[in-house]
C-alpha positions as CSV (number, residue, x, y, z in Angstrom):
1,X,2.6,-37.5,13.5
2,X,0.1,-37.6,11.1
3,X,-3.7,-37.9,12.0
4,X,-5.2,-41.3,12.4
5,X,-7.2,-40.7,9.2
6,X,-4.1,-40.1,7.3
7,X,-2.6,-43.2,8.5
8,X,-5.9,-45.1,7.3
9,X,-5.8,-43.3,3.9
10,X,-1.9,-44.3,3.4
11,X,-2.7,-47.8,4.3
12,X,-5.7,-47.8,1.9
13,X,-3.4,-46.5,-0.9
14,X,-1.0,-49.0,-0.1
15,X,-3.6,-51.8,-0.4
16,X,-5.1,-50.4,-3.5
17,X,-1.7,-50.7,-5.3
18,X,-1.7,-54.3,-4.5
19,X,-4.6,-55.3,-6.3
20,X,-6.0,-58.8,-5.4
21,X,-6.2,-60.4,-2.0
22,X,-3.4,-62.8,-2.3
23,X,-0.9,-60.0,-2.7
24,X,-2.4,-57.9,0.0
25,X,-2.3,-60.9,2.4
26,X,1.3,-61.3,1.5
27,X,2.0,-57.7,2.3
28,X,0.1,-57.9,5.6
29,X,2.3,-60.7,6.4
30,X,5.4,-58.7,5.3
31,X,4.1,-56.0,7.7
32,X,4.1,-58.2,10.7
33,X,7.4,-59.5,9.9
34,X,8.6,-56.1,10.7
35,X,7.3,-55.8,14.3
36,X,9.8,-56.0,17.1
37,X,9.4,-59.2,19.1
38,X,8.1,-59.0,22.4
39,X,9.9,-60.5,25.3
40,X,9.0,-63.6,27.2
41,X,7.8,-61.6,30.2
42,X,5.8,-59.4,28.0
43,X,4.0,-62.7,26.6
44,X,2.1,-62.7,30.0
45,X,-1.4,-63.5,30.7
46,X,-2.0,-59.8,31.6
47,X,-1.1,-58.8,27.9
48,X,-3.0,-61.7,26.1
49,X,-5.8,-60.6,24.3
50,X,-9.1,-62.8,24.6
51,X,-11.3,-63.7,21.9
52,X,-8.6,-64.6,19.4
53,X,-8.1,-68.0,17.8
54,X,-4.4,-67.4,17.7
55,X,-2.0,-66.5,20.6
56,X,-2.2,-62.5,20.7
57,X,-0.5,-60.3,23.0
58,X,-0.7,-56.6,23.2
59,X,1.4,-54.1,25.4
60,X,0.2,-50.7,25.8
61,X,2.5,-48.2,27.0
62,X,1.4,-44.7,28.3
63,X,3.5,-41.6,27.1
64,X,4.4,-38.6,29.0
65,X,2.3,-36.5,26.6
66,X,-0.7,-38.7,27.4
67,X,-0.4,-40.7,24.1
68,X,-0.7,-44.4,24.1
69,X,2.1,-46.6,22.4
70,X,1.3,-50.2,21.5
71,X,3.3,-53.0,20.9
72,X,2.2,-56.6,20.0
73,X,2.6,-60.1,18.7
74,X,1.0,-63.3,17.6
75,X,2.1,-66.9,17.0
76,X,0.0,-66.4,13.5
77,X,1.7,-64.7,10.5
78,X,-1.5,-63.3,9.3
79,X,-2.6,-62.0,12.8
80,X,0.8,-60.6,13.3
81,X,0.3,-58.6,10.2
82,X,-3.1,-57.5,11.3
83,X,-1.3,-56.3,14.7
84,X,0.9,-54.3,12.6
85,X,-1.9,-52.6,10.9
86,X,-3.6,-51.8,14.2
87,X,-0.3,-50.3,15.5
88,X,0.1,-48.1,12.4
89,X,-3.4,-46.8,13.1
90,X,-3.5,-46.6,16.9
91,X,-0.1,-46.3,18.2
92,X,1.2,-43.0,19.5
93,X,-2.3,-41.4,19.5
94,X,-4.2,-39.9,22.4
95,X,-7.1,-41.7,24.2
96,X,-9.6,-39.3,22.7
97,X,-8.1,-40.1,19.1
98,X,-8.4,-43.9,19.7
99,X,-11.9,-43.8,21.2
100,X,-13.3,-41.5,18.2
101,X,-11.9,-43.6,15.4
102,X,-14.4,-45.9,13.8
103,X,-12.4,-49.1,13.4
104,X,-15.1,-50.7,11.7
105,X,-15.4,-48.2,8.8
106,X,-11.8,-48.5,8.6
107,X,-11.5,-52.1,8.0
108,X,-14.2,-51.6,5.4
109,X,-12.4,-49.0,3.7
110,X,-9.3,-51.4,3.6
111,X,-11.3,-54.2,2.3
112,X,-10.3,-56.5,5.5
113,X,-14.1,-57.0,6.6
114,X,-14.8,-59.0,3.3
115,X,-11.7,-60.6,3.1
116,X,-11.1,-62.1,6.7
117,X,-12.6,-65.4,8.1
118,X,-15.1,-64.7,10.9
119,X,-12.5,-66.2,13.2
120,X,-9.9,-63.6,12.0
121,X,-12.6,-60.9,12.2
122,X,-13.5,-61.5,15.6
123,X,-10.0,-61.7,16.9
124,X,-9.5,-58.2,15.3
125,X,-12.4,-56.9,16.8
126,X,-11.2,-58.5,20.3
127,X,-7.8,-56.6,19.5
128,X,-9.7,-53.3,18.9
129,X,-11.7,-53.6,21.8
130,X,-8.5,-54.2,23.8
131,X,-7.0,-51.0,22.6
132,X,-10.3,-49.0,23.3
133,X,-10.5,-50.3,26.9
134,X,-6.9,-49.3,27.3
135,X,-7.7,-45.8,26.1
136,X,-10.8,-45.4,28.3
137,X,-8.8,-46.3,31.5
138,X,-5.8,-43.8,30.3
139,X,-8.5,-41.2,29.7
140,X,-10.0,-41.9,33.2
141,X,-6.8,-41.9,34.9
């Protein structure tokens, strides 16, 4: 699997090709449509991400090699797309890689920081915090 920075650069290149933010939003929504839906059981309180205006669930699955795989879903199209972006960056990574990655710098590189409403930015930060918390727990285990 490519390094997390390579995944970020690939995403940045894709966003760059799209030009304006209307096209980028459509692309983010399209990425969200490609996510596999979670089961009703996975849409549990335990998997719910706090601090998001919309409903967001994140499932963390530790792998045999120590990497963490993430799956997620939301009831909002843009947020589902943002989850898809996060999964491309974080899923399949080791806890160390996850914790070393500067998400804030990544979102600035992608142009998301300036393009999202403060409510969505807070939700995105909550999702990243949840991923980082799960990586901390996995590393400590």
